[in-house]
mmCIF file as gemmi writes it, N, C-alpha and C atoms, coordinates in Angstrom:
data_model
loop_
_atom_site.group_PDB
_atom_site.id
_atom_site.type_symbol
_atom_site.label_atom_id
_atom_site.label_alt_id
_atom_site.label_comp_id
_atom_site.label_asym_id
_atom_site.label_entity_id
_atom_site.label_seq_id
_atom_site.pdbx_PDB_ins_code
_atom_site.Cartn_x
_atom_site.Cartn_y
_atom_site.Cartn_z
_atom_site.occupancy
_atom_site.B_iso_or_equiv
_atom_site.pdbx_formal_charge
_atom_site.auth_seq_id
_atom_site.auth_asym_id
_atom_site.pdbx_PDB_model_num
ATOM 1 N N . MET Axp A 1 ? -27.832 -105.404 30.066 1 0 ? 1 A 1
ATOM 2 C CA . MET Axp A 1 ? -27.13 -104.226 29.549 1 0 ? 1 A 1
ATOM 3 C C . MET Axp A 1 ? -25.661 -104.486 29.828 1 0 ? 1 A 1
ATOM 4 N N . PRO Axp A 2 ? -24.79 -104.416 28.766 1 0 ? 2 A 1
ATOM 5 C CA . PRO Axp A 2 ? -23.309 -104.689 28.976 1 0 ? 2 A 1
ATOM 6 C C . PRO Axp A 2 ? -22.698 -103.671 29.979 1 0 ? 2 A 1
ATOM 7 N N . ALA Axp A 3 ? -21.886 -104.258 30.804 1 0 ? 3 A 1
ATOM 8 C CA . ALA Axp A 3 ? -21.277 -103.386 31.865 1 0 ? 3 A 1
ATOM 9 C C . ALA Axp A 3 ? -20.49 -102.25 31.293 1 0 ? 3 A 1
ATOM 10 N N . GLU Axp A 4 ? -19.81 -102.412 30.179 1 0 ? 4 A 1
ATOM 11 C CA . GLU Axp A 4 ? -19.042 -101.308 29.574 1 0 ? 4 A 1
ATOM 12 C C . GLU Axp A 4 ? -19.891 -100.162 29.121 1 0 ? 4 A 1
ATOM 13 N N . SER Axp A 5 ? -21.16 -100.328 28.902 1 0 ? 5 A 1
ATOM 14 C CA . SER Axp A 5 ? -21.953 -99.229 28.411 1 0 ? 5 A 1
ATOM 15 C C . SER Axp A 5 ? -22.728 -98.531 29.52 1 0 ? 5 A 1
ATOM 16 N N . ILE Axp A 6 ? -22.485 -98.901 30.744 1 0 ? 6 A 1
ATOM 17 C CA . ILE Axp A 6 ? -23.13 -98.263 31.909 1 0 ? 6 A 1
ATOM 18 C C . ILE Axp A 6 ? -22.201 -97.121 32.418 1 0 ? 6 A 1
ATOM 19 N N . THR Axp A 7 ? -22.625 -95.994 32.402 1 0 ? 7 A 1
ATOM 20 C CA . THR Axp A 7 ? -21.864 -94.84 32.973 1 0 ? 7 A 1
ATOM 21 C C . THR Axp A 7 ? -21.979 -94.799 34.478 1 0 ? 7 A 1
ATOM 22 N N . GLU Axp A 8 ? -21.156 -93.968 35.112 1 0 ? 8 A 1
ATOM 23 C CA . GLU Axp A 8 ? -21.121 -93.694 36.517 1 0 ? 8 A 1
ATOM 24 C C . GLU Axp A 8 ? -22.588 -93.142 36.936 1 0 ? 8 A 1
ATOM 25 N N . SER Axp A 9 ? -23.139 -92.285 36.188 1 0 ? 9 A 1
ATOM 26 C CA . SER Axp A 9 ? -24.353 -91.605 36.369 1 0 ? 9 A 1
ATOM 27 C C . SER Axp A 9 ? -25.469 -92.725 36.228 1 0 ? 9 A 1
ATOM 28 N N . ASP Axp A 10 ? -25.439 -93.609 35.349 1 0 ? 10 A 1
ATOM 29 C CA . ASP Axp A 10 ? -26.4 -94.698 35.201 1 0 ? 10 A 1
ATOM 30 C C . ASP Axp A 10 ? -26.293 -95.612 36.452 1 0 ? 10 A 1
ATOM 31 N N . ALA Axp A 11 ? -25.162 -95.948 36.912 1 0 ? 11 A 1
ATOM 32 C CA . ALA Axp A 11 ? -24.964 -96.854 37.997 1 0 ? 11 A 1
ATOM 33 C C . ALA Axp A 11 ? -25.598 -96.149 39.239 1 0 ? 11 A 1
ATOM 34 N N . LYS Axp A 12 ? -25.421 -94.91 39.371 1 0 ? 12 A 1
ATOM 35 C CA . LYS Axp A 12 ? -25.965 -94.179 40.511 1 0 ? 12 A 1
ATOM 36 C C . LYS Axp A 12 ? -27.42 -94.157 40.455 1 0 ? 12 A 1
ATOM 37 N N . ALA Axp A 13 ? -28.066 -93.967 39.218 1 0 ? 13 A 1
ATOM 38 C CA . ALA Axp A 13 ? -29.426 -93.917 39.09 1 0 ? 13 A 1
ATOM 39 C C . ALA Axp A 13 ? -30.021 -95.392 39.354 1 0 ? 13 A 1
ATOM 40 N N . TYR Axp A 14 ? -29.352 -96.463 39.034 1 0 ? 14 A 1
ATOM 41 C CA . TYR Axp A 14 ? -29.754 -97.843 39.33 1 0 ? 14 A 1
ATOM 42 C C . TYR Axp A 14 ? -29.695 -98.049 40.776 1 0 ? 14 A 1
ATOM 43 N N . GLU Axp A 15 ? -28.688 -97.661 41.513 1 0 ? 15 A 1
ATOM 44 C CA . GLU Axp A 15 ? -28.592 -97.83 42.946 1 0 ? 15 A 1
ATOM 45 C C . GLU Axp A 15 ? -29.644 -96.994 43.712 1 0 ? 15 A 1
ATOM 46 N N . LYS Axp A 16 ? -29.917 -95.776 43.18 1 0 ? 16 A 1
ATOM 47 C CA . LYS Axp A 16 ? -31.029 -94.962 43.734 1 0 ? 16 A 1
ATOM 48 C C . LYS Axp A 16 ? -32.336 -95.657 43.722 1 0 ? 16 A 1
ATOM 49 N N . GLY Axp A 17 ? -32.55 -96.334 42.601 1 0 ? 17 A 1
ATOM 50 C CA . GLY Axp A 17 ? -33.871 -97.003 42.426 1 0 ? 17 A 1
ATOM 51 C C . GLY Axp A 17 ? -33.943 -98.174 43.453 1 0 ? 17 A 1
ATOM 52 N N . ARG Axp A 18 ? -32.8 -98.942 43.648 1 0 ? 18 A 1
ATOM 53 C CA . ARG Axp A 18 ? -32.8 -100.014 44.56 1 0 ? 18 A 1
ATOM 54 C C . ARG Axp A 18 ? -33.02 -99.576 45.946 1 0 ? 18 A 1
ATOM 55 N N . GLN Axp A 19 ? -32.418 -98.426 46.329 1 0 ? 19 A 1
ATOM 56 C CA . GLN Axp A 19 ? -32.491 -97.826 47.641 1 0 ? 19 A 1
ATOM 57 C C . GLN Axp A 19 ? -33.965 -97.418 47.857 1 0 ? 19 A 1
ATOM 58 N N . SER Axp A 20 ? -34.578 -96.675 46.855 1 0 ? 20 A 1
ATOM 59 C CA . SER Axp A 20 ? -35.927 -96.245 46.993 1 0 ? 20 A 1
ATOM 60 C C . SER Axp A 20 ? -36.926 -97.435 47.137 1 0 ? 20 A 1
ATOM 61 N N . ALA Axp A 21 ? -36.65 -98.474 46.442 1 0 ? 21 A 1
ATOM 62 C CA . ALA Axp A 21 ? -37.503 -99.735 46.573 1 0 ? 21 A 1
ATOM 63 C C . ALA Axp A 21 ? -37.386 -100.251 48.032 1 0 ? 21 A 1
ATOM 64 N N . ASP Axp A 22 ? -36.117 -100.384 48.485 1 0 ? 22 A 1
ATOM 65 C CA . ASP Axp A 22 ? -35.916 -100.799 49.9 1 0 ? 22 A 1
ATOM 66 C C . ASP Axp A 22 ? -36.613 -99.947 50.925 1 0 ? 22 A 1
ATOM 67 N N . ARG Axp A 23 ? -36.555 -98.626 50.708 1 0 ? 23 A 1
ATOM 68 C CA . ARG Axp A 23 ? -37.309 -97.657 51.591 1 0 ? 23 A 1
ATOM 69 C C . ARG Axp A 23 ? -38.743 -97.896 51.624 1 0 ? 23 A 1
ATOM 70 N N . LEU Axp A 24 ? -39.397 -98.131 50.363 1 0 ? 24 A 1
ATOM 71 C CA . LEU Axp A 24 ? -40.763 -98.36 50.264 1 0 ? 24 A 1
ATOM 72 C C . LEU Axp A 24 ? -41.258 -99.672 50.805 1 0 ? 24 A 1
ATOM 73 N N . LYS Axp A 25 ? -40.402 -100.609 50.62 1 0 ? 25 A 1
ATOM 74 C CA . LYS Axp A 25 ? -40.693 -101.96 51.255 1 0 ? 25 A 1
ATOM 75 C C . LYS Axp A 25 ? -40.735 -101.932 52.788 1 0 ? 25 A 1
ATOM 76 N N . ALA Axp A 26 ? -39.786 -101.176 53.383 1 0 ? 26 A 1
ATOM 77 C CA . ALA Axp A 26 ? -39.817 -100.981 54.802 1 0 ? 26 A 1
ATOM 78 C C . ALA Axp A 26 ? -41.128 -100.163 55.304 1 0 ? 26 A 1
ATOM 79 N N . ALA Axp A 27 ? -41.348 -99.082 54.5 1 0 ? 27 A 1
ATOM 80 C CA . ALA Axp A 27 ? -42.535 -98.295 54.888 1 0 ? 27 A 1
ATOM 81 C C . ALA Axp A 27 ? -43.749 -99.061 54.885 1 0 ? 27 A 1
ATOM 82 N N . LEU Axp A 28 ? -43.901 -99.942 53.781 1 0 ? 28 A 1
ATOM 83 C CA . LEU Axp A 28 ? -45.171 -100.766 53.639 1 0 ? 28 A 1
ATOM 84 C C . LEU Axp A 28 ? -45.177 -101.815 54.683 1 0 ? 28 A 1
ATOM 85 N N . ALA Axp A 29 ? -44.037 -102.432 54.967 1 0 ? 29 A 1
ATOM 86 C CA . ALA Axp A 29 ? -44.021 -103.455 55.99 1 0 ? 29 A 1
ATOM 87 C C . ALA Axp A 29 ? -44.522 -102.905 57.4 1 0 ? 29 A 1
ATOM 88 N N . ALA Axp A 30 ? -44.236 -101.671 57.669 1 0 ? 30 A 1
ATOM 89 C CA . ALA Axp A 30 ? -44.757 -101.091 58.934 1 0 ? 30 A 1
ATOM 90 C C . ALA Axp A 30 ? -46.233 -101.111 58.957 1 0 ? 30 A 1
ATOM 91 N N . HIS Axp A 31 ? -46.831 -101.292 57.916 1 0 ? 31 A 1
ATOM 92 C CA . HIS Axp A 31 ? -48.408 -101.402 57.798 1 0 ? 31 A 1
ATOM 93 C C . HIS Axp A 31 ? -48.767 -102.822 57.429 1 0 ? 31 A 1
ATOM 94 N N . ALA Axp A 32 ? -47.867 -103.775 57.469 1 0 ? 32 A 1
ATOM 95 C CA . ALA Axp A 32 ? -48.019 -105.225 57.201 1 0 ? 32 A 1
ATOM 96 C C . ALA Axp A 32 ? -48.634 -105.322 55.684 1 0 ? 32 A 1
ATOM 97 N N . ILE Axp A 33 ? -48.043 -104.534 54.766 1 0 ? 33 A 1
ATOM 98 C CA . ILE Axp A 33 ? -48.408 -104.632 53.347 1 0 ? 33 A 1
ATOM 99 C C . ILE Axp A 33 ? -47.048 -105.024 52.649 1 0 ? 33 A 1
ATOM 100 N N . VAL Axp A 34 ? -47.181 -106.065 51.802 1 0 ? 34 A 1
ATOM 101 C CA . VAL Axp A 34 ? -46.171 -106.605 50.984 1 0 ? 34 A 1
ATOM 102 C C . VAL Axp A 34 ? -46.549 -106.468 49.519 1 0 ? 34 A 1
ATOM 103 N N . LEU Axp A 35 ? -45.716 -105.872 48.634 1 0 ? 35 A 1
ATOM 104 C CA . LEU Axp A 35 ? -45.797 -105.964 47.202 1 0 ? 35 A 1
ATOM 105 C C . LEU Axp A 35 ? -44.704 -106.925 46.792 1 0 ? 35 A 1
ATOM 106 N N . PRO Axp A 36 ? -45.087 -108.138 46.434 1 0 ? 36 A 1
ATOM 107 C CA . PRO Axp A 36 ? -44.029 -109.201 46.102 1 0 ? 36 A 1
ATOM 108 C C . PRO Axp A 36 ? -43.115 -108.863 45.104 1 0 ? 36 A 1
ATOM 109 N N . SER Axp A 37 ? -43.474 -108.052 44.071 1 0 ? 37 A 1
ATOM 110 C CA . SER Axp A 37 ? -42.527 -107.729 42.969 1 0 ? 37 A 1
ATOM 111 C C . SER Axp A 37 ? -41.927 -106.422 43.045 1 0 ? 37 A 1
ATOM 112 N N . LEU Axp A 38 ? -42.046 -105.808 44.189 1 0 ? 38 A 1
ATOM 113 C CA . LEU Axp A 38 ? -41.445 -104.498 44.38 1 0 ? 38 A 1
ATOM 114 C C . LEU Axp A 38 ? -39.884 -104.648 44.363 1 0 ? 38 A 1
ATOM 115 N N . SER Axp A 39 ? -39.318 -103.803 43.47 1 0 ? 39 A 1
ATOM 116 C CA . SER Axp A 39 ? -37.768 -103.941 43.332 1 0 ? 39 A 1
ATOM 117 C C . SER Axp A 39 ? -37.234 -102.638 42.642 1 0 ? 39 A 1
ATOM 118 N N . GLY Axp A 40 ? -35.945 -102.446 42.776 1 0 ? 40 A 1
ATOM 119 C CA . GLY Axp A 40 ? -35.302 -101.48 42.058 1 0 ? 40 A 1
ATOM 120 C C . GLY Axp A 40 ? -35.347 -101.866 40.568 1 0 ? 40 A 1
ATOM 121 N N . ALA Axp A 41 ? -35.347 -101.017 39.643 1 0 ? 41 A 1
ATOM 122 C CA . ALA Axp A 41 ? -35.487 -101.381 38.215 1 0 ? 41 A 1
ATOM 123 C C . ALA Axp A 41 ? -34.335 -100.592 37.497 1 0 ? 41 A 1
ATOM 124 N N . TRP Axp A 42 ? -34.095 -100.968 36.271 1 0 ? 42 A 1
ATOM 125 C CA . TRP Axp A 42 ? -33.087 -100.247 35.364 1 0 ? 42 A 1
ATOM 126 C C . TRP Axp A 42 ? -33.589 -98.892 35.239 1 0 ? 42 A 1
ATOM 127 N N . PHE Axp A 43 ? -32.643 -98.008 35.171 1 0 ? 43 A 1
ATOM 128 C CA . PHE Axp A 43 ? -32.828 -96.48 34.983 1 0 ? 43 A 1
ATOM 129 C C . PHE Axp A 43 ? -33.452 -96.289 33.583 1 0 ? 43 A 1
ATOM 130 N N . VAL Axp A 44 ? -34.164 -95.147 33.435 1 0 ? 44 A 1
ATOM 131 C CA . VAL Axp A 44 ? -34.692 -94.697 32.162 1 0 ? 44 A 1
ATOM 132 C C . VAL Axp A 44 ? -34.153 -93.332 31.965 1 0 ? 44 A 1
ATOM 133 N N . ASN Axp A 45 ? -33.45 -93.189 30.917 1 0 ? 45 A 1
ATOM 134 C CA . ASN Axp A 45 ? -32.92 -91.798 30.516 1 0 ? 45 A 1
ATOM 135 C C . ASN Axp A 45 ? -32.089 -91.174 31.805 1 0 ? 45 A 1
ATOM 136 N N . GLY Axp A 46 ? -31.379 -92.036 32.539 1 0 ? 46 A 1
ATOM 137 C CA . GLY Axp A 46 ? -30.595 -91.542 33.735 1 0 ? 46 A 1
ATOM 138 C C . GLY Axp A 46 ? -31.415 -91.394 34.908 1 0 ? 46 A 1
ATOM 139 N N . THR Axp A 47 ? -32.715 -91.671 34.852 1 0 ? 47 A 1
ATOM 140 C CA . THR Axp A 47 ? -33.669 -91.53 36.014 1 0 ? 47 A 1
ATOM 141 C C . THR Axp A 47 ? -33.858 -92.802 36.852 1 0 ? 47 A 1
ATOM 142 N N . ALA Axp A 48 ? -33.679 -92.72 38.074 1 0 ? 48 A 1
ATOM 143 C CA . ALA Axp A 48 ? -33.874 -93.884 38.911 1 0 ? 48 A 1
ATOM 144 C C . ALA Axp A 48 ? -35.359 -94.327 38.923 1 0 ? 48 A 1
ATOM 145 N N . MET Axp A 49 ? -35.53 -95.59 38.778 1 0 ? 49 A 1
ATOM 146 C CA . MET Axp A 49 ? -36.886 -96.265 38.596 1 0 ? 49 A 1
ATOM 147 C C . MET Axp A 49 ? -37.063 -97.274 39.645 1 0 ? 49 A 1
ATOM 148 N N . VAL Axp A 50 ? -38.353 -97.545 40.045 1 0 ? 50 A 1
ATOM 149 C CA . VAL Axp A 50 ? -38.777 -98.63 40.993 1 0 ? 50 A 1
ATOM 150 C C . VAL Axp A 50 ? -39.888 -99.322 40.263 1 0 ? 50 A 1
ATOM 151 N N . GLU Axp A 51 ? -39.805 -100.653 40.23 1 0 ? 51 A 1
ATOM 152 C CA . GLU Axp A 51 ? -40.775 -101.561 39.686 1 0 ? 51 A 1
ATOM 153 C C . GLU Axp A 51 ? -41.75 -101.896 40.815 1 0 ? 51 A 1
ATOM 154 N N . LEU Axp A 52 ? -43.042 -101.42 40.731 1 0 ? 52 A 1
ATOM 155 C CA . LEU Axp A 52 ? -44.033 -101.786 41.72 1 0 ? 52 A 1
ATOM 156 C C . LEU Axp A 52 ? -44.566 -103.181 41.497 1 0 ? 52 A 1
ATOM 157 N N . GLY Axp A 53 ? -44.674 -103.604 40.206 1 0 ? 53 A 1
ATOM 158 C CA . GLY Axp A 53 ? -45.2 -104.892 39.981 1 0 ? 53 A 1
ATOM 159 C C . GLY Axp A 53 ? -46.749 -105.032 40.235 1 0 ? 53 A 1
ATOM 160 N N . GLY Axp A 54 ? -47.152 -106.291 40.264 1 0 ? 54 A 1
ATOM 161 C CA . GLY Axp A 54 ? -48.498 -106.554 40.573 1 0 ? 54 A 1
ATOM 162 C C . GLY Axp A 54 ? -48.714 -107.006 41.999 1 0 ? 54 A 1
ATOM 163 N N . CYS Axp A 55 ? -49.964 -106.935 42.427 1 0 ? 55 A 1
ATOM 164 C CA . CYS Axp A 55 ? -50.352 -107.387 43.652 1 0 ? 55 A 1
ATOM 165 C C . CYS Axp A 55 ? -51.846 -107.822 43.677 1 0 ? 55 A 1
ATOM 166 N N . ARG Axp A 56 ? -52.237 -108.532 44.719 1 0 ? 56 A 1
ATOM 167 C CA . ARG Axp A 56 ? -53.696 -108.982 44.879 1 0 ? 56 A 1
ATOM 168 C C . ARG Axp A 56 ? -54.496 -107.67 45.073 1 0 ? 56 A 1
ATOM 169 N N . ALA Axp A 57 ? -55.738 -107.814 44.783 1 0 ? 57 A 1
ATOM 170 C CA . ALA Axp A 57 ? -56.705 -106.735 44.947 1 0 ? 57 A 1
ATOM 171 C C . ALA Axp A 57 ? -56.834 -106.37 46.34 1 0 ? 57 A 1
ATOM 172 N N . ASP Axp A 58 ? -56.811 -107.252 47.327 1 0 ? 58 A 1
ATOM 173 C CA . ASP Axp A 58 ? -56.953 -106.904 48.753 1 0 ? 58 A 1
ATOM 174 C C . ASP Axp A 58 ? -55.68 -106.203 49.261 1 0 ? 58 A 1
ATOM 175 N N . VAL Axp A 59 ? -54.514 -106.421 48.715 1 0 ? 59 A 1
ATOM 176 C CA . VAL Axp A 59 ? -53.364 -105.716 49.109 1 0 ? 59 A 1
ATOM 177 C C . VAL Axp A 59 ? -53.494 -104.272 48.559 1 0 ? 59 A 1
ATOM 178 N N . ALA Axp A 60 ? -53.911 -104.046 47.296 1 0 ? 60 A 1
ATOM 179 C CA . ALA Axp A 60 ? -54.104 -102.786 46.799 1 0 ? 60 A 1
ATOM 180 C C . ALA Axp A 60 ? -55.132 -101.934 47.63 1 0 ? 60 A 1
ATOM 181 N N . ASP Axp A 61 ? -56.229 -102.581 48.08 1 0 ? 61 A 1
ATOM 182 C CA . ASP Axp A 61 ? -57.143 -101.971 48.829 1 0 ? 61 A 1
ATOM 183 C C . ASP Axp A 61 ? -56.525 -101.488 50.266 1 0 ? 61 A 1
ATOM 184 N N . ARG Axp A 62 ? -55.714 -102.297 50.803 1 0 ? 62 A 1
ATOM 185 C CA . ARG Axp A 62 ? -55.009 -101.936 52.13 1 0 ? 62 A 1
ATOM 186 C C . ARG Axp A 62 ? -54.153 -100.781 51.891 1 0 ? 62 A 1
ATOM 187 N N . LEU Axp A 63 ? -53.362 -100.845 50.808 1 0 ? 63 A 1
ATOM 188 C CA . LEU Axp A 63 ? -52.515 -99.696 50.498 1 0 ? 63 A 1
ATOM 189 C C . LEU Axp A 63 ? -53.317 -98.404 50.225 1 0 ? 63 A 1
ATOM 190 N N . SER Axp A 64 ? -54.36 -98.517 49.598 1 0 ? 64 A 1
ATOM 191 C CA . SER Axp A 64 ? -55.253 -97.395 49.306 1 0 ? 64 A 1
ATOM 192 C C . SER Axp A 64 ? -55.678 -96.803 50.613 1 0 ? 64 A 1
ATOM 193 N N . ALA Axp A 65 ? -56.175 -97.648 51.5 1 0 ? 65 A 1
ATOM 194 C CA . ALA Axp A 65 ? -56.661 -97.187 52.818 1 0 ? 65 A 1
ATOM 195 C C . ALA Axp A 65 ? -55.671 -96.518 53.599 1 0 ? 65 A 1
ATOM 196 N N . VAL Axp A 66 ? -54.402 -96.98 53.61 1 0 ? 66 A 1
ATOM 197 C CA . VAL Axp A 66 ? -53.235 -96.287 54.335 1 0 ? 66 A 1
ATOM 198 C C . VAL Axp A 66 ? -53.153 -94.935 53.667 1 0 ? 66 A 1
ATOM 199 N N . LEU Axp A 67 ? -52.961 -94.881 52.406 1 0 ? 67 A 1
ATOM 200 C CA . LEU Axp A 67 ? -52.757 -93.602 51.765 1 0 ? 67 A 1
ATOM 201 C C . LEU Axp A 67 ? -53.958 -92.597 51.931 1 0 ? 67 A 1
ATOM 202 N N . GLU Axp A 68 ? -55.131 -93.109 51.87 1 0 ? 68 A 1
ATOM 203 C CA . GLU Axp A 68 ? -56.315 -92.205 52.078 1 0 ? 68 A 1
ATOM 204 C C . GLU Axp A 68 ? -56.305 -91.686 53.443 1 0 ? 68 A 1
ATOM 205 N N . ALA Axp A 69 ? -55.997 -92.476 54.49 1 0 ? 69 A 1
ATOM 206 C CA . ALA Axp A 69 ? -55.97 -92.097 55.868 1 0 ? 69 A 1
ATOM 207 C C . ALA Axp A 69 ? -54.904 -90.959 56.196 1 0 ? 69 A 1
ATOM 208 N N . SER Axp A 70 ? -53.892 -90.94 55.363 1 0 ? 70 A 1
ATOM 209 C CA . SER Axp A 70 ? -52.793 -90 55.7 1 0 ? 70 A 1
ATOM 210 C C . SER Axp A 70 ? -52.75 -88.856 54.674 1 0 ? 70 A 1
ATOM 211 N N . ALA Axp A 71 ? -53.847 -88.791 53.785 1 0 ? 71 A 1
ATOM 212 C CA . ALA Axp A 71 ? -53.902 -87.705 52.809 1 0 ? 71 A 1
ATOM 213 C C . ALA Axp A 71 ? -54.023 -86.354 53.581 1 0 ? 71 A 1
ATOM 214 N N . PRO Axp A 72 ? -53.326 -85.344 52.997 1 0 ? 72 A 1
ATOM 215 C CA . PRO Axp A 72 ? -53.594 -83.986 53.564 1 0 ? 72 A 1
ATOM 216 C C . PRO Axp A 72 ? -55.061 -83.486 53.556 1 0 ? 72 A 1
ATOM 217 N N . GLU Axp A 73 ? -55.42 -82.659 54.485 1 0 ? 73 A 1
ATOM 218 C CA . GLU Axp A 73 ? -56.74 -82.137 54.521 1 0 ? 73 A 1
ATOM 219 C C . GLU Axp A 73 ? -56.971 -81.446 53.266 1 0 ? 73 A 1
ATOM 220 N N . GLY Axp A 74 ? -58.192 -81.698 52.594 1 0 ? 74 A 1
ATOM 221 C CA . GLY Axp A 74 ? -58.704 -81.055 51.429 1 0 ? 74 A 1
ATOM 222 C C . GLY Axp A 74 ? -58.015 -81.664 50.177 1 0 ? 74 A 1
ATOM 223 N N . ALA Axp A 75 ? -57.378 -82.748 50.241 1 0 ? 75 A 1
ATOM 224 C CA . ALA Axp A 75 ? -56.678 -83.253 49.026 1 0 ? 75 A 1
ATOM 225 C C . ALA Axp A 75 ? -57.848 -83.834 48.151 1 0 ? 75 A 1
ATOM 226 N N . GLU Axp A 76 ? -57.67 -83.717 46.893 1 0 ? 76 A 1
ATOM 227 C CA . GLU Axp A 76 ? -58.703 -84.252 45.981 1 0 ? 76 A 1
ATOM 228 C C . GLU Axp A 76 ? -58.469 -85.746 45.809 1 0 ? 76 A 1
ATOM 229 N N . GLU Axp A 77 ? -59.57 -86.491 45.446 1 0 ? 77 A 1
ATOM 230 C CA . GLU Axp A 77 ? -59.462 -87.853 45.124 1 0 ? 77 A 1
ATOM 231 C C . GLU Axp A 77 ? -59.246 -88.001 43.609 1 0 ? 77 A 1
């Protein structure tokens, strides 16, 4: 994307996506879970985006287990 077509709002959305990706990486690392392609992504309609990418099935299972263990009481599957 040409630099001259990026607005300040777009740049902020892009930076927010990068910050959110970094936060998620750190939270996952606390559980020894790594998503290799996790990164901030280009914004969509001014909205910050995070690219989760692909991962091995065993990593997805570990992530699911962490999320299931911390789900609020009575949460539906």
